[in-house]
N, CA, C and O atoms as CSV, one atom per row, in Angstrom:
chain,resi,resn,atom,element,x,y,z
A,1,MET,N,N,0.900,-1.233,0.391
A,1,MET,CA,C,-0.059,-0.245,-0.209
A,1,MET,C,C,0.924,1.382,-0.085
A,1,MET,O,O,2.038,1.398,0.437
A,2,THR,N,N,0.438,2.299,-0.506
A,2,THR,CA,C,1.151,3.421,-0.536
A,2,THR,C,C,0.421,4.575,-0.651
A,2,THR,O,O,-0.335,4.897,-1.568
A,3,THR,N,N,0.848,5.478,0.859
A,3,THR,CA,C,-0.003,6.917,1.421
A,3,THR,C,C,0.925,7.765,0.970
A,3,THR,O,O,2.011,7.529,0.440
A,4,THR,N,N,0.338,8.887,1.257
A,4,THR,CA,C,0.986,10.141,0.666
A,4,THR,C,C,0.693,10.863,2.025
A,4,THR,O,O,-0.146,10.485,2.843
A,5,LEU,N,N,1.376,11.782,2.128
A,5,LEU,CA,C,1.444,12.679,3.149
A,5,LEU,C,C,2.403,13.926,2.979
A,5,LEU,O,O,3.404,14.033,2.271
A,6,THR,N,N,1.711,14.991,3.977
A,6,THR,CA,C,2.610,15.996,4.049
A,6,THR,C,C,3.609,16.121,4.840
A,6,THR,O,O,3.201,15.502,5.822
A,7,THR,N,N,5.183,16.688,5.234
A,7,THR,CA,C,5.705,16.094,5.596
A,7,THR,C,C,5.221,16.406,7.483
A,7,THR,O,O,5.316,15.555,8.367
A,8,SER,N,N,4.683,17.949,7.680
A,8,SER,CA,C,4.212,17.448,8.636
A,8,SER,C,C,3.647,17.107,9.264
A,8,SER,O,O,3.731,17.210,10.487
A,9,GLU,N,N,2.315,16.202,8.197
A,9,GLU,CA,C,1.818,15.063,8.141
A,9,GLU,C,C,2.455,13.454,9.228
A,9,GLU,O,O,2.090,12.835,10.227
A,10,ALA,N,N,3.841,13.398,7.965
A,10,ALA,CA,C,4.278,12.616,8.487
A,10,ALA,C,C,5.402,12.785,10.087
A,10,ALA,O,O,5.537,11.939,10.970
A,11,GLN,N,N,5.953,13.947,10.011
A,11,GLN,CA,C,6.365,14.133,11.502
A,11,GLN,C,C,5.732,13.594,12.571
A,11,GLN,O,O,6.058,12.612,13.239
A,12,ASP,N,N,4.441,14.593,12.718
A,12,ASP,CA,C,3.474,13.792,13.540
A,12,ASP,C,C,2.868,12.250,14.220
A,12,ASP,O,O,2.383,11.786,15.252
A,13,GLN,N,N,3.358,11.797,12.590
A,13,GLN,CA,C,2.752,9.499,12.722
A,13,GLN,C,C,4.489,9.381,12.380
A,13,GLN,O,O,4.613,8.285,11.833
A,14,PHE,N,N,5.306,9.777,12.436
A,14,PHE,CA,C,6.580,9.669,12.521
A,14,PHE,C,C,6.988,7.725,13.173
A,14,PHE,O,O,7.582,6.893,12.488
A,15,SER,N,N,6.552,7.536,14.327
A,15,SER,CA,C,7.031,6.238,14.312
A,15,SER,C,C,5.833,5.237,14.322
A,15,SER,O,O,5.904,4.231,15.028
A,16,GLU,N,N,4.508,5.544,13.396
A,16,GLU,CA,C,3.695,5.195,13.362
A,16,GLU,C,C,3.572,4.446,11.802
A,16,GLU,O,O,3.204,3.307,11.516
A,17,LEU,N,N,4.074,5.666,10.856
A,17,LEU,CA,C,4.855,5.397,9.676
A,17,LEU,C,C,6.141,4.409,9.404
A,17,LEU,O,O,6.209,3.532,8.542
A,18,ILE,N,N,7.124,4.773,10.344
A,18,ILE,CA,C,8.141,3.537,10.041
A,18,ILE,C,C,7.595,1.878,10.448
A,18,ILE,O,O,7.911,0.983,9.664
A,19,ASN,N,N,6.594,1.459,11.970
A,19,ASN,CA,C,5.745,0.682,11.925
A,19,ASN,C,C,5.148,-0.189,10.239
A,19,ASN,O,O,5.505,-1.204,9.639
A,20,GLN,N,N,4.239,0.740,10.033
A,20,GLN,CA,C,3.534,0.468,8.859
A,20,GLN,C,C,5.019,0.117,7.896
A,20,GLN,O,O,5.158,-1.103,7.810
A,21,VAL,N,N,5.856,0.701,7.352
A,21,VAL,CA,C,6.849,0.294,5.988
A,21,VAL,C,C,6.804,-0.980,7.381
A,21,VAL,O,O,5.703,-1.472,7.629
A,22,VAL,N,N,7.746,-1.328,8.016
A,22,VAL,CA,C,8.779,-2.310,8.209
A,22,VAL,C,C,7.919,-3.197,7.988
A,22,VAL,O,O,7.879,-3.752,6.890
A,23,HIS,N,N,6.883,-3.569,9.191
A,23,HIS,CA,C,5.546,-4.493,8.942
A,23,HIS,C,C,5.282,-4.609,8.065
A,23,HIS,O,O,5.565,-5.751,7.702
A,24,ASN,N,N,4.842,-4.073,7.354
A,24,ASN,CA,C,3.256,-4.023,5.873
A,24,ASN,C,C,3.914,-3.912,4.593
A,24,ASN,O,O,3.465,-4.084,3.460
A,25,LYS,N,N,4.999,-3.609,4.972
A,25,LYS,CA,C,5.855,-3.146,3.404
A,25,LYS,C,C,5.239,-1.742,2.959
A,25,LYS,O,O,5.206,-1.323,1.802
A,26,ASP,N,N,4.871,-1.248,3.827
A,26,ASP,CA,C,4.387,0.095,3.010
A,26,ASP,C,C,5.225,1.178,2.214
A,26,ASP,O,O,6.420,1.445,2.345
A,27,HIS,N,N,4.515,1.599,1.562
A,27,HIS,CA,C,5.043,3.013,0.797
A,27,HIS,C,C,4.903,4.097,1.365
A,27,HIS,O,O,3.727,3.997,1.714
A,28,VAL,N,N,5.381,5.483,1.867
A,28,VAL,CA,C,4.931,6.786,2.101
A,28,VAL,C,C,5.450,7.403,0.982
A,28,VAL,O,O,6.435,6.958,0.393
A,29,ILE,N,N,5.032,8.101,0.748
A,29,ILE,CA,C,5.576,9.648,-0.164
A,29,ILE,C,C,5.224,10.491,0.518
A,29,ILE,O,O,4.186,10.502,1.180
A,30,LEU,N,N,6.048,11.323,0.453
A,30,LEU,CA,C,5.666,12.340,1.316
A,30,LEU,C,C,6.135,13.962,0.503
A,30,LEU,O,O,7.263,14.128,0.040
A,31,THR,N,N,5.141,14.946,0.459
A,31,THR,CA,C,5.213,15.808,-0.016
A,31,THR,C,C,5.202,17.550,0.421
A,31,THR,O,O,4.822,17.810,1.563
A,32,ARG,N,N,5.483,18.334,-0.198
A,32,ARG,CA,C,5.601,19.556,-0.025
A,32,ARG,C,C,5.284,20.962,-0.398
A,32,ARG,O,O,6.028,21.485,-1.227
A,33,ARG,N,N,4.092,21.797,0.186
A,33,ARG,CA,C,4.107,22.452,-0.903
A,33,ARG,C,C,3.210,22.242,-2.365
A,33,ARG,O,O,2.955,23.044,-3.263
A,34,GLY,N,N,2.857,20.811,-2.184
A,34,GLY,CA,C,1.770,20.473,-3.018
A,34,GLY,C,C,3.335,19.498,-4.568
A,34,GLY,O,O,3.498,19.392,-5.784
A,35,LYS,N,N,3.737,19.253,-3.768
A,35,LYS,CA,C,5.173,18.425,-4.907
A,35,LYS,C,C,6.114,16.645,-3.464
A,35,LYS,O,O,6.708,16.248,-2.462
A,36,GLU,N,N,5.509,16.478,-4.560
A,36,GLU,CA,C,6.404,14.858,-4.092
A,36,GLU,C,C,7.759,14.727,-3.837
A,36,GLU,O,O,8.476,14.217,-4.698
A,37,ILE,N,N,8.327,15.201,-2.535
A,37,ILE,CA,C,9.564,15.514,-2.297
A,37,ILE,C,C,10.653,14.364,-1.888
A,37,ILE,O,O,11.870,14.470,-2.039
A,38,ALA,N,N,9.767,12.934,-1.188
A,38,ALA,CA,C,10.805,12.026,-1.008
A,38,ALA,C,C,10.139,10.908,-0.388
A,38,ALA,O,O,9.072,11.145,0.178
A,39,ALA,N,N,10.703,9.416,-0.401
A,39,ALA,CA,C,9.575,8.091,-0.122
A,39,ALA,C,C,10.304,7.949,1.498
A,39,ALA,O,O,11.069,8.677,2.131
A,40,ILE,N,N,9.736,6.823,1.744
A,40,ILE,CA,C,9.628,6.046,3.337
A,40,ILE,C,C,9.750,4.973,2.598
A,40,ILE,O,O,8.732,4.723,1.954
A,41,ILE,N,N,10.800,4.100,2.426
A,41,ILE,CA,C,9.972,2.371,1.222
A,41,ILE,C,C,11.062,1.784,2.858
A,41,ILE,O,O,11.746,2.338,3.718
A,42,PRO,N,N,10.558,0.149,2.451
A,42,PRO,CA,C,11.160,-1.350,3.508
A,42,PRO,C,C,12.620,-0.848,2.967
A,42,PRO,O,O,12.850,0.193,2.352
A,43,LEU,N,N,13.463,-1.776,3.327
A,43,LEU,CA,C,14.980,-1.268,3.379
A,43,LEU,C,C,15.579,-2.482,2.130
A,43,LEU,O,O,16.500,-2.430,1.315
A,44,GLU,N,N,14.680,-3.407,2.420
A,44,GLU,CA,C,14.388,-4.474,1.019
A,44,GLU,C,C,13.894,-3.573,-0.555
A,44,GLU,O,O,14.048,-3.777,-1.760
A,45,ASP,N,N,13.306,-2.616,0.214
A,45,ASP,CA,C,13.198,-2.332,-1.711
A,45,ASP,C,C,14.013,-1.108,-1.507
A,45,ASP,O,O,13.342,-0.394,-2.252
A,46,LEU,N,N,14.765,-0.469,-1.155
A,46,LEU,CA,C,15.946,0.494,-1.501
A,46,LEU,C,C,17.188,-0.865,-1.971
A,46,LEU,O,O,17.662,-0.692,-3.094
A,47,ALA,N,N,17.611,-1.899,-1.350
A,47,ALA,CA,C,18.471,-2.207,-1.831
A,47,ALA,C,C,18.395,-3.743,-3.121
A,47,ALA,O,O,19.246,-4.620,-3.270
A,48,LEU,N,N,17.065,-3.572,-3.856
A,48,LEU,CA,C,16.657,-3.713,-4.787
A,48,LEU,C,C,16.595,-2.457,-6.215
A,48,LEU,O,O,16.989,-2.635,-7.367
A,49,LEU,N,N,16.168,-1.622,-5.809
A,49,LEU,CA,C,16.457,-0.560,-6.105
A,49,LEU,C,C,18.012,0.086,-6.852
A,49,LEU,O,O,18.283,0.650,-7.912
A,50,GLN,N,N,19.001,-0.479,-5.313
A,50,GLN,CA,C,20.546,-0.339,-5.714
A,50,GLN,C,C,21.044,-1.486,-6.494
A,50,GLN,O,O,22.185,-1.229,-6.878
A,51,SER,N,N,20.653,-2.630,-6.876
A,51,SER,CA,C,20.830,-3.596,-7.372
A,51,SER,C,C,20.319,-3.384,-8.670
A,51,SER,O,O,20.772,-4.222,-9.449
A,52,LEU,N,N,19.784,-2.826,-9.034
A,52,LEU,CA,C,19.051,-2.941,-10.407
A,52,LEU,C,C,19.821,-1.039,-10.476
A,52,LEU,O,O,20.428,-0.983,-11.545
A,53,GLN,N,N,19.910,-0.037,-9.934
A,53,GLN,CA,C,21.408,0.939,-10.265
A,53,GLN,C,C,22.484,0.772,-11.497
A,53,GLN,O,O,22.889,1.257,-12.554
A,54,SER,N,N,22.673,-0.565,-10.290
A,54,SER,CA,C,24.540,-1.391,-9.947
A,54,SER,C,C,24.143,-2.126,-11.589
A,54,SER,O,O,25.237,-2.010,-12.141
A,55,LYS,N,N,23.566,-2.537,-12.228
A,55,LYS,CA,C,23.410,-3.590,-12.832
A,55,LYS,C,C,23.256,-2.629,-14.634
A,55,LYS,O,O,23.665,-3.085,-15.702
A,56,ASN,N,N,22.484,-1.127,-14.403
A,56,ASN,CA,C,22.276,-0.810,-14.868
A,56,ASN,C,C,23.485,-0.009,-15.414
A,56,ASN,O,O,23.764,0.354,-16.557
A,57,ASP,N,N,24.198,0.169,-14.060
A,57,ASP,CA,C,25.401,1.546,-14.441
A,57,ASP,C,C,26.789,0.622,-15.406
A,57,ASP,O,O,27.466,1.100,-16.316
A,58,LEU,N,N,26.878,-0.800,-14.822
A,58,LEU,CA,C,27.459,-2.096,-15.148
A,58,LEU,C,C,27.057,-1.999,-17.076
A,58,LEU,O,O,27.875,-1.708,-17.948
A,59,GLN,N,N,25.886,-2.271,-17.240
A,59,GLN,CA,C,25.311,-2.046,-18.539
A,59,GLN,C,C,25.961,-0.853,-19.500
A,59,GLN,O,O,26.864,-0.965,-20.329
A,60,GLN,N,N,25.325,0.132,-19.179
A,60,GLN,CA,C,25.669,1.311,-19.939
A,60,GLN,C,C,27.586,1.478,-19.773
A,60,GLN,O,O,28.094,2.404,-20.406
A,61,ALA,N,N,28.423,0.653,-19.011
A,61,ALA,CA,C,29.941,1.053,-19.172
A,61,ALA,C,C,30.174,-0.357,-20.287
A,61,ALA,O,O,31.015,-0.275,-21.183
A,62,LEU,N,N,29.614,-1.194,-20.162
A,62,LEU,CA,C,29.913,-2.425,-21.090
A,62,LEU,C,C,29.679,-1.626,-22.721
A,62,LEU,O,O,30.290,-1.859,-23.764
A,63,ASP,N,N,28.886,-0.916,-22.537
A,63,ASP,CA,C,28.276,-0.475,-24.185
A,63,ASP,C,C,29.208,0.362,-24.502
A,63,ASP,O,O,29.660,0.531,-25.634
A,64,ALA,N,N,29.546,0.943,-23.466
A,64,ALA,CA,C,30.418,2.461,-24.000
A,64,ALA,C,C,31.908,1.932,-24.368
A,64,ALA,O,O,32.562,2.410,-25.295
A,65,LEU,N,N,32.397,0.809,-23.462
A,65,LEU,CA,C,33.592,0.269,-23.730
A,65,LEU,C,C,33.411,-0.578,-25.238
A,65,LEU,O,O,34.486,-0.876,-25.758
A,66,LYS,N,N,31.761,-1.129,-26.232
A,66,LYS,CA,C,31.829,-2.118,-26.885
A,66,LYS,C,C,31.399,-0.773,-28.135
A,66,LYS,O,O,30.992,-1.156,-29.232
A,67,GLU,N,N,31.500,0.425,-27.924
A,67,GLU,CA,C,31.231,1.917,-28.712
A,67,GLU,C,C,32.769,2.197,-28.757
A,67,GLU,O,O,33.360,2.338,-29.828
A,68,ALA,N,N,33.237,2.253,-27.838
A,68,ALA,CA,C,35.159,2.870,-28.069
A,68,ALA,C,C,35.643,1.839,-28.633
A,68,ALA,O,O,36.310,2.087,-29.637
A,69,ARG,N,N,35.505,0.324,-28.224
A,69,ARG,CA,C,36.337,-0.702,-29.441
A,69,ARG,C,C,35.987,-0.263,-29.972
A,69,ARG,O,O,36.701,0.738,-30.015
A,70,GLU,N,N,34.821,-0.070,-30.984
A,70,GLU,CA,C,34.184,-0.342,-32.653
A,70,GLU,C,C,34.738,1.018,-33.548
A,70,GLU,O,O,35.226,1.025,-34.678
A,71,LYS,N,N,34.448,2.307,-32.499
A,71,LYS,CA,C,34.402,3.243,-33.245
A,71,LYS,C,C,35.554,4.474,-33.032
A,71,LYS,O,O,35.465,5.571,-33.583
A,72,GLY,N,N,36.941,3.962,-31.880
A,72,GLY,CA,C,37.228,4.248,-31.690
A,72,GLY,C,C,37.370,5.319,-30.227
A,72,GLY,O,O,36.395,5.499,-29.497
A,73,SER,N,N,38.253,5.740,-30.051
A,73,SER,CA,C,38.029,6.822,-29.269
A,73,SER,C,C,39.330,7.854,-29.379
A,73,SER,O,O,40.372,7.925,-30.030
A,74,ILE,N,N,38.290,8.988,-27.831
A,74,ILE,CA,C,39.870,10.241,-28.675
A,74,ILE,C,C,40.433,10.356,-27.416
A,74,ILE,O,O,39.703,10.100,-26.459
A,75,SER,N,N,42.037,10.820,-27.139
A,75,SER,CA,C,41.981,11.463,-25.934
A,75,SER,C,C,41.561,12.610,-24.958
A,75,SER,O,O,41.242,13.607,-25.605
A,76,LEU,N,N,41.486,12.741,-23.958
A,76,LEU,CA,C,41.332,13.765,-23.264
A,76,LEU,C,C,41.664,14.859,-23.373
A,76,LEU,O,O,40.927,15.647,-22.779
A,77,GLU,N,N,43.141,15.630,-24.306
A,77,GLU,CA,C,43.636,16.602,-24.425
A,77,GLU,C,C,43.091,17.257,-25.661
A,77,GLU,O,O,43.243,18.459,-25.879
A,78,LYS,N,N,42.326,16.274,-26.624
A,78,LYS,CA,C,41.697,16.564,-27.764
A,78,LYS,C,C,40.553,17.069,-27.272
A,78,LYS,O,O,40.249,18.238,-27.510
A,79,VAL,N,N,40.038,16.539,-26.782
A,79,VAL,CA,C,38.371,16.760,-26.025
A,79,VAL,C,C,37.955,18.295,-25.743
A,79,VAL,O,O,37.002,19.040,-25.971
A,80,LYS,N,N,39.716,18.354,-24.868
A,80,LYS,CA,C,39.549,19.887,-24.267
A,80,LYS,C,C,40.105,21.419,-25.166
A,80,LYS,O,O,40.030,22.639,-25.019
A,81,ASP,N,N,40.766,20.277,-26.284
A,81,ASP,CA,C,41.065,21.599,-27.466
A,81,ASP,C,C,40.152,21.798,-28.252
A,81,ASP,O,O,40.186,22.664,-29.126
A,82,GLU,N,N,38.775,20.661,-27.950
A,82,GLU,CA,C,37.897,20.372,-29.330
A,82,GLU,C,C,36.828,22.134,-28.310
A,82,GLU,O,O,36.651,23.234,-28.835
A,83,ILE,N,N,36.458,21.790,-27.138
A,83,ILE,CA,C,35.582,22.164,-26.329
A,83,ILE,C,C,36.119,23.764,-25.678
A,83,ILE,O,O,35.536,24.580,-24.964
A,84,GLY,N,N,37.898,23.748,-26.477
A,84,GLY,CA,C,38.100,25.081,-25.507
A,84,GLY,C,C,38.389,25.412,-24.444
A,84,GLY,O,O,38.360,26.489,-23.849
A,85,VAL,N,N,38.840,23.901,-24.066
A,85,VAL,CA,C,39.231,24.433,-22.673
A,85,VAL,C,C,40.894,24.386,-22.121
A,85,VAL,O,O,41.187,24.815,-21.005
């Protein structure tokens, strides 16, 4: 279940919210001035997100390496010269 609360509401209910997240695996979205700004999620969900990000980062690095091997690369000095640094 996902609950949306203002930061003030969350502050007043903090202990209860933590219990809902830990025991029920709920998600809590925090808002300020009508905008979503943060979330409280179970630690297991955070670990999953971090794992997915790591896999995505690795895939991007592998893709960049493959492209560099196929198309070649240029030195940092040449890049600096091209952009005027």
